[in-house]
N, C-alpha and C positions, 0 to 999 in steps of 0.2 A: 858189833851188832850188824853193821853193813855187810861184812863178809858172810855172816850167818844167813842173812836175807838173800844174798846173791846165791849162796850154795843151795838154798831151798828152791829159789827160782830156777836155777840151772838144772837141778835134779828133775823138777817137774817138766820143764820144757824138753830136756833131753829124753825123758821117758816118752813124751808124746811124739817126738821126732823119730825115736827108735822104733816105735810101734808102726809109724807110717813107712819107714824104710824096710822093716822086716816084711810088712804086708806087701809092699811093692815087689820085693825080691821073690816072693812066692808066685808072682804073676808075670814075671818077665824072665826071658831066657838071657843069660849073660853071653855077650859076644866078644868079650875082650878078656885078656889075662888079668888076674889080680895083680895089684901093685906089689913090688918086692917088699918083703917084710922089713928088711933092714932100712929101706927108704922110708916106709911108714913110721917105723920106730924113731928114726933120726928126726923126721919132721915133727912128730908129736912132742918129743923131748925138747926140741928147740923152741917150739911155740910155748910150751909150759914154762920153760926157763925164762922166757921174756914176758910172762904174765898173761899170755893169751890162752887161758885155761879152757874156756868154753869151746873155742875152735879146735884146740888140741884134743879134747875129749870127743867131740863130734867126728873129727877125722879118724880117731882111733876106732870109733864105733862103725863108721862107714867110709873107709878110704876111697871107695868107688865114687862117692859123691864129689870128691875133690880131684881125683886122679883118674878120671874116666877117659881122657884123651892121651895121645902120645906125649904131648907136652902140656904143662900147666903153669899158669901164674896165679897164685892165690893172694888176694888182698885180705889180710886177717883183721877182723873187727875186734876191738878190745872188749874185755869183760864188762867194763862200765857201760859201754854203749849197748851191749846186748841186754843187760839187766834193765835198761830204761825203755826197751821196746815193749809194746803191748800188741802183739800179733799172734795169731794161732800157729801151731807147729808147722802146718803145711806151708804157710807163708814164710816161716823161718828158713825152710829148705829152699824156697824160691829166692829168698834174700841171699843166702849163702852162695848159690850158683850164680847170682848176679855179680858176685865178687870173685869169680873164677874165669880166667880166659884160657881157651884151648891152645895156647902157645906160650913159649917161655920168653918172658920179657924182663931183662935186668933193668936196674934204674938207668943205666947208660942207654939201653935200647929205648926206654921211654923218653928220656931227655933229648935223644936224637930225633924224635918224631916232632913234626910241626905242632904248634898250638892248635887246639880244637880237633886233633886227630881222634877218630872214634875207634874203639877197641871192642871187638865182639866178645860176648860172655857166653857161658854155657846155659844161661837162663833164656830159653826160647829165642836165641840169637839176638837178644837185646844188647844194646851197645852202651858203653860208658865213654866219657870224653876227657881228654887232657885239657883242663881249664886254666891251669897256671903252671908256669915253669921258670926256673932260674938256674941255668946250666952252671954258672959260676959257683953258686952256693949249694948246688945239688938239691934244690927245693922243687917239689912237684906236687900238684894237686890234681885229683881226678874227681869229676863231678863236684868240684869245689871242696873236696875233702883232702886234707894234707896227708901225704905219706910220711909217717913218723919213724918207721923202721925200714929204710931202704935196704934191699939186698939182705934181709934178715936170714934168708936161707937160699943157697944156690948149690944145688947138687943134681947131677944128671939132668933129667928133663924138667926139673921143678924149680921155680923161683917163688919166693914168698916175701911180701912186703907188708909190714904192719901199717894200718891206717888209723886216723884219729876217730873215725866214726863210720856209719854205714853210708853207702852211695845213694840210698833212696830215703826219702822222708815220708813218714806215716802220720804226720801231724794233722793233715786235713782229709786224707783218704787212705784206705788200706789197699794200695796197689803199687806196683813198681812201674815207673814210667821212665823212659830214657830221655836224655836231655834234648831240648829243641835243636841244638846244633847237629845232633846225630839224626833227629827226625827230618831235618831239612835236606839231608843227603839222600833221603829215600823218596821214591817217586810218589808214594801214597801219603806223605805227610808234609806239612808246611808250618814252620815256626812252632812246632810242638802241638799243634791243634789238628785234629783229624779233618782233612779236607773234604769237601762235598763229594768228591768222586770216590771216596773210600767205600767199598762195598763189603759189609760185614759177612754176607753170605759166601763170599769167596775165600774167607779166612778159614779154610778147612783144618789147618793145624790147631788153631785156637779152639775150634769146636771139638776136635778130637781130644785135646787136653782136658776140656771141661767134662766130656762124657766119661773119660777114664777116671777123673777125680771123683765125680759123683758115684761112679760104680764102686770105688774103693773106700768111700766115706760114709757108707750106710744108706745111700740113696740109689741102690742098684736098680730097683724096679722102674723108678722114674727115669734113670739114665737110659735104660733099654727103650722105654717109651719115647724119650726125646730123640734118641738115635733113629728110631723107626720113622718118626714124622719129619725129620730134618729136610729131606728132599721136598716134601710138600710145602714146608715153611719157606724154603728158598724160592720155590716156584711162585708162590702166591705173594711173597714180599721180597722182590729182588733188590730193593734199595734200602734194606735195613742198615742202620748205622749204630744203634745201641739197644740193649735189652735189659730187663730185669726179670729174673726167673725165680719163681717160688717153688722150691723142690720139697715134696712130701717124702717121708721115708718108706711109705707103703702105698701101693696102688691095689685096691681090693679086687678089681676086675681086670687083671692083666690079659684075659682072653677076650676082651671086648672087641667088636668088629673095628676095622681100621677107620671108618668114618667117625665113629664115636671116640676112638683113641686120639685121632687128630684133634677133635674138638676139646677133649679132656686136657691134653698136654698144652694146647694153645691157650686155653683158659687160665693157665698158670704162668703165662709169659706176657709181659708188658713191653711194648715197643719203645721204651725209653729207659735210660739207666737211672735208677733211684737207690742211693745208698740208704742204709738204715736211718742215719741221721736225717736225711732229707725226708724220708717217709714219716719219721716221728715229728717233723716240723709241720706236717700237713694237719689240717683240721679234721676232727672226727666226722666221718660221713663223706669225706672226699672220695671221689671215684677215680678209677684208673682203667682206661680202655685196654683190652687184651688183644692178642693176635687172633682170638676166636671171633669171627665176624659178628658184629653187633652185640658184643658182650663186654661187661665191665665188672670189676671187683671193687669193694669199698673198704676203707679204713673204718673198722667198727669199734676199736678201743685203743686209747692211748693213755698211758699212765707214766708220769714223770715225777720222781722224787729222789732224794739223795741215795736211797737204798734200792730203788727199783726202776727199771725202764721197760715197760711192756707195750707191745704193739701187736694188734690183731688185725688180720685181713679176713673179711667174711667170717668173723668170729673164730678164726683159726690163728693161734699165736705163732709169731715168728720166734722160733727157738734157737736158731743159729744165724744171727744177723751177719751180713757181709761174709758169708761162708767162703765165697770165692769171688775175686774181683780182678778185672783186667781193664784195659782201656775201653773195651767195647761193651762189656756187660758185667752185671753183678748177680750173684746167686744168694738167696736167703733160704735157709732151711726152715720148714714149717712143721707144726706138730702133726698134721694130717692133710690129706687132699681136700681141696675145696669141693663141697658137694655140688654136683652139676645143677641142681635145682635152685641153688643160691647164687648162681652166676646170672646177674641181671642183664636183661635185654635193653639195649640203648638204640636210639634212632640211627639209621644208616645215613 
């Protein structure tokens, strides 16, 4: 029965991932050669023979996801761990790329590195860390996760190691965060907590990823509006550290004048990060100030029972909670835009 459930889960998840990959390939020009077919075939067969069926199938569907650089080290997540994850397809892609390094690293290479060495991944240059090693017994952990199949595949520019589970945990929040030891090596972070000097408005890469994601996920009109007003947001709020964005799928008046567009988009942004779980814990009627000067939105309905969890803002339902999440912001998809006349005015 367990195998049947996993097959159903894997089929559904792979279908969602495939749709995202195919969509992205239609919108991006490829600047590198396709990986050799014999290499892809050898990798997928090896993974499947060792029980890593999900990763093997995904690599067969989209080898570019794994082999986009001249060299690659893949840390393969086992099927059992993948089946226990409850994250949307786009986050599964992020998770996979968080387990790929753009360099070839054998187990000897990894054991030769000092403890707490940070390794760059292909997910937004996020880093993973060597947290435990025993050279004598060839035991190594990354992000406190054991490498169970060292040197499972070594051919040409590719190294593959099987691991006991994912390098990121989604128990408390749906985002990928690198270890504090790696954050401490970066000027903008201290002990894994965003320092006061971090300026969200300067993280152009993160904003670019967000706009592209919204554009390809059914929120294109809002993505266009957001991109249009970003310069104004950065100028008016130079010290932003976190945000919650409520994204509607349709903007009825895309030809609205810029001052009104600025007000419209900013009325859908709250200058503090609120996960869906956090929003659901607030009392009905609680208000949230937005980036639109002197305006706020309100939690108008919360329903919690074993079969349903409903949350409405300004009587508009959140239909895609935690649609996109990073260290700095979270995006919730909503059924429609907030009517401007329902955005309350609050004292300045």
